[in-house]
C-alpha positions in Angstrom: -10.3 -11.9 -17.6 -14.3 -11.7 -18.4 -17.3 -10.7 -17.2 -18.8 -14.2 -15.7 -21.9 -14.3 -18.0 -19.7 -13.6 -21.5 -18.3 -17.3 -20.9 -17.8 -17.8 -24.1 -15.1 -15.8 -24.6 -11.4 -16.5 -23.0 -10.4 -12.8 -22.5 -8.0 -11.4 -21.2 -9.7 -8.3 -19.9 -8.0 -5.0 -19.9 -7.1 -2.5 -16.7 -6.6 0.8 -15.9 -4.6 2.5 -13.2 -5.5 5.8 -11.7 -4.2 8.8 -13.6 -5.2 11.7 -15.0 -6.9 15.3 -14.5 -8.7 15.3 -11.3 -7.8 14.3 -8.2 -8.0 10.9 -7.0 -11.2 9.6 -5.2 -10.9 9.3 -1.9 -10.7 6.0 0.0 -14.3 4.8 0.7 -14.5 4.7 4.6 -15.6 1.3 5.8 -19.3 1.0 7.4 -18.4 0.6 11.2 -21.6 0.6 12.9 -25.2 -1.0 11.1 -27.5 1.2 9.9 -30.8 1.9 11.4 -32.8 -1.2 11.4 -35.8 -1.1 9.1 -37.8 -3.4 7.2 -36.6 -3.2 3.2 -38.4 -4.9 0.4 -36.2 -4.3 -2.9 -37.8 -5.8 -6.8 -34.2 -7.0 -8.0 -33.3 -7.2 -11.6 -35.4 -10.2 -12.1 -38.6 -9.3 -10.7 -38.1 -11.1 -7.4 -39.0 -9.3 -4.2 -36.1 -9.5 -1.6 -37.5 -9.1 2.0 -34.9 -8.1 4.4 -35.7 -7.5 8.0 -33.1 -4.8 8.4 -30.3 -3.5 6.3 -27.8 -5.8 5.5 -24.3 -5.9 7.2 -23.1 -9.0 6.8 -22.6 -9.2 3.1 -21.0 -12.0 0.1 -20.8 -10.7 -3.2 -19.8 -12.9 -6.5 -19.6 -10.7 -9.0 -16.4 -7.9 -9.3 -18.4 -5.2 -10.4 -21.3 -5.7 -7.4 -18.3 -6.4 -5.1 -16.5 -2.9 -6.0 -19.9 -1.3 -5.2 -20.2 -2.7 -2.2 -16.6 -1.2 -1.1 -17.1 1.9 -2.4 -20.1 2.1 -0.2 -18.1 1.8 2.8 -19.5 -2.6 3.3 -16.4 -4.7 3.5 -18.3 -7.9 2.6 -17.6 -11.2 4.2 -16.5 -13.3 1.5 -16.1 -12.7 -2.0 -15.8 -15.0 -5.3 -12.4 -15.4 -6.4 -10.6 -12.4 -4.2 -7.2 -13.4 -5.8 -8.7 -12.4 -9.1 -10.4 -9.1 -7.6 -6.8 -7.6 -6.7 -5.8 -7.7 -10.2 -8.1 -6.8 -12.3 -10.3 -4.4 -9.9 -7.9 -1.5 -7.6 -10.6 1.0 -7.5 -11.6 -0.9 -4.1 -9.6 -3.0 -2.7 -10.1 -6.0 -0.5 -9.1 -5.9 3.5 -7.6 -9.1 4.2 -10.4 -10.7 6.4 -12.5 -11.1 3.4 -12.8 -14.8 2.7 -12.6 -16.9 -0.9 -15.7 -18.3 -1.1 -14.9 -20.1 -4.8 -14.8 -19.0 -8.3 -17.2 -16.6 -10.0 -18.5 -19.4 -12.0 -18.9 -21.9 -9.3 -18.7 -20.4 -6.1 -19.0 -23.3 -2.8 -22.3 -22.7 -1.1 -21.6 -24.0 1.8 -18.3 -21.6 2.3 -21.2 -19.1 1.6 -23.4 -19.9 4.2 -20.5 -20.8 6.5 -20.0 -16.5 7.2 -23.5 -16.3 8.5 -24.3 -13.6 5.7 -27.9 -11.5 5.6 -26.9 -11.1 2.4 -25.3 -13.1 -1.0 -25.0 -9.9 -4.2 -25.0 -12.0 -7.4 -25.7 -11.4 -11.3 -27.1 -14.8 -12.9 -29.6 -15.1 -15.0 -33.8 -15.8 -14.6 -34.3 -19.4 -13.2 -30.9 -19.8 -11.8 -30.2 -22.8 -10.1 -27.3 -21.3 -7.8 -30.2 -18.4 -6.2 -32.6 -20.5 -5.6 -30.0 -23.0 -3.5 -28.7 -20.1 -2.1 -32.2 -18.9 -1.1 -32.4 -21.4 1.0 -30.2 -20.0 3.6 -30.0 -16.4 2.9 -31.6 -13.1 1.1 -30.1 -12.9 -2.7 -30.2 -10.2 -4.6 -29.1 -10.3 -8.2 -28.5 -6.9 -9.6 -28.7 -6.4 -13.9 -24.9 -6.7 -14.2 -24.9 -5.2 -17.8 -27.0 -3.8 -20.5 -25.8 -2.6 -23.4 -29.4 -0.1 -24.0 -28.0 2.1 -21.2 -24.9 0.9 -19.2 -24.4 3.9 -17.0 -27.8 4.2 -16.1 -28.1 0.3 -15.3 -24.8 1.2 -13.6 -26.3 3.8 -11.5 -29.7 1.9 -10.6 -27.4 -1.6 -9.9 -25.6 0.3 -7.1 -28.8 2.4 -5.9 -30.1 -1.0 -5.2 -27.3 -2.4 -3.2 -27.2 0.9 -1.1 -30.5 0.5 -0.3 -30.1 -3.3 0.5 -26.9 -2.1 3.2 -28.8 0.6 4.0 -26.1 3.1 2.4 -27.9 5.7 0.0 -26.3 8.8 0.7 -23.2 7.2 -0.1 -24.1 6.1 -3.3 -25.4 9.5 -3.8 -22.3 10.8 -3.3 -20.5 8.6 -5.8 -23.1 9.1 -8.4 -22.1 12.9 -7.6 -18.1 11.9 -7.9 -18.2 10.5 -11.0 -20.4 13.0 -13.1 -18.0 15.9 -11.6 -15.4 13.7 -12.5 -16.7 13.1 -16.0 -17.4 16.5 -16.7 -13.6 17.5 -15.6 -12.5 15.1 -17.8 -14.4 17.0 -20.8 -13.5 19.7 -20.4 -9.7 18.9 -20.0 -10.3 17.5 -23.7 -12.4 20.1 -25.3 -9.7 22.7 -23.7 -6.9 20.5 -25.3 -8.6 19.9 -28.8 -10.2 17.0 -28.4 -14.1 17.1 -28.2 -15.0 14.1 -30.7 -11.6 12.6 -30.9 -12.0 8.9 -31.8 -11.0 6.2 -30.3 -11.4 2.4 -29.9 -11.3 0.0 -27.0 -10.4 -3.5 -27.0 -8.8 -6.3 -24.9 -7.3 -9.6 -26.3 -6.0 -13.7 -25.6 -4.6 -15.9 -27.7 -5.2 -19.5 -28.1 -3.2 -21.8 -30.6 -1.6 -19.3 -32.4 -4.8 -17.8 -32.9 -5.2 -14.1 -31.6 -9.2 -12.9 -31.0 -9.7 -9.4 -30.3 -12.8 -8.4 -28.4 -14.4 -4.8 -29.2 -16.1 -2.6 -26.9 -18.5 -1.1 -29.4 -21.9 0.5 -28.8 -23.5 0.1 -25.6 -20.0 -1.2 -23.5 -19.9 0.5 -20.3 -16.4 1.7 -20.7 -17.2 3.2 -24.2 -20.7 5.1 -22.5 -18.1 6.2 -20.2 -15.8 7.6 -22.3 -18.5 9.1 -24.7 -19.6 10.9 -21.8 -16.4 12.7 -21.5 -16.7 14.0 -25.1 -15.2 10.8 -27.3 -16.6 9.2 -30.3 -16.2 5.1 -30.1 -14.7 4.2 -33.6 -15.7 1.0 -33.4 -19.2 0.0 -35.5 -19.6 -3.1 -35.3 -21.6 -5.9 -34.4 -21.8 -6.4 -30.7 -24.0 -8.6 -27.8 -27.2 -7.1 -26.5 -25.9 -7.4 -22.9 -22.3 -6.1 -22.6 -21.8 -4.0 -26.5 -18.9 -6.7 -26.9 -18.3 -8.0 -30.4 -15.3 -10.4 -31.4 -13.0 -9.7 -34.1 -9.6 -11.1 -35.4 -6.5 -8.0 -36.6 -8.0 -8.2 -39.8 -11.4 -7.1 -38.8 -9.3 -3.6 -37.7 -9.2 -3.1 -40.9 -12.4 -0.8 -40.8 -10.7 1.2 -37.8 -8.9 4.1 -40.5 -9.1 7.1 -39.3 -5.8 8.6 -38.6 -6.5 10.0 -35.6 -7.9 7.0 -33.8 -6.3 6.3 -30.3 -6.8 2.7 -29.7 -7.0 1.3 -26.2 -6.3 -2.0 -24.6 -6.3 -3.6 -21.0 -3.7 -6.6 -20.2 -3.9 -6.2 -16.0 -2.7 -10.1 -16.1 0.3 -9.4 -17.8 -0.7 -11.3 -21.0 -0.6 -9.0 -24.0 -1.3 -10.2 -27.4 -1.0 -6.5 -28.4 2.6 -6.0 -27.7 3.9 -9.6 -28.2 2.0 -11.9 -30.5 1.0 -9.0 -33.1 4.4 -8.1 -32.5 5.5 -7.9 -36.7 2.0 -8.7 -37.9 2.2 -6.8 -41.4 -1.8 -6.4 -41.0 -1.4 -4.7 -37.0 1.6 -2.7 -38.1 -0.3 -1.7 -41.1 -3.2 -0.2 -39.0 -3.2 3.6 -38.9 -2.8 3.9 -35.5 0.1 1.4 -35.2 1.6 3.4 -37.0 1.3 6.9 -35.4 2.1 5.3 -32.2 -1.5 5.8 -30.9 -1.8 2.7 -28.5 -1.8 2.6 -25.1 -1.9 0.0 -22.4 -4.1 0.9 -19.8 -2.7 0.6 -16.8 -3.4 -2.1 -14.6 -6.1 -2.9 -12.2 -9.4 -0.6 -13.5 -12.1 -3.1 -14.2 -13.9 -2.3 -17.0 -17.6 -3.4 -16.1 -17.4 -1.9 -12.9 -18.5 1.0 -10.8 -18.1 4.6 -10.4 -14.6 4.3 -9.4 -13.6 2.1 -12.0 -15.1 4.2 -14.7 -13.4 7.5 -13.1 -10.1 5.5 -13.3 -10.5 4.7 -16.7 -11.5 8.2 -18.1 -8.7 9.8 -16.0 -6.4 7.5 -18.4 -8.2 8.0 -21.3 -7.9 11.8 -20.7 -4.1 11.6 -20.0 -3.7 9.9 -23.1 -5.0 12.5 -25.3 -3.5 15.7 -23.3 0.3 14.1 -22.9 
């Protein structure tokens, strides 16, 4: 599964389950009463002023990272894009059965969205998006940035606070970020105590098309790469990446630079399509790589969205610590 704006890649993005060194985050409390009514003006990532008469309570989310943020803030959306897919890839903040599916992330149904009578739509979109313009005829639309390889953790914090302001849940956002920082600090201490401060890692997902395996590396600026670095690990992948997501595509031959015997290679296959265990089994190049020969390849537990919010990042870092300290 891929972030919407990497539509050129047919990815099998990977997932993780919650496990590791810290207590699991408490389930978010869903907002049961409306926040205090007050007019809000927010400048979103496109430089647009989004004006709300009061904090939004009926929200539709069209990207999974932002949907996760809404739920973790305690606001259950009335509608979401690809509810079934979300359940597969995002376990940190489950959706309730009442949430209506409004179509795919790439082509949501405007009619389905409008029928829910939302007071806000949260989505990712490029400048001059026709979908934004179409939806704005009926409902305010907020566009967080979604990703930036310049500072993805900082971008995620800003997106969360932007959404929290729109739904009147600023205190909850501060608590989520503080909890994430505590989780990072605990993980960093655990790794250092186990002698793994500065240990190298590589993170990837992969897919097969026409018998050819493609591998997508999470390089400099990828959100989960920055999270791993925040807990004291070192990203061993130094290949070229895109400026938005910090992702780079290669093949099995392209993994040859990962020669350090200490590298641990992590990958995600939440949908059950596992090219590393299946398609590359017996591949001479793959089996010759040091991390494969040393048994240092780990499929992350299913269901952690690698493009998510504080709760998914907490799950991710917990899983890394478990792999290094087991």
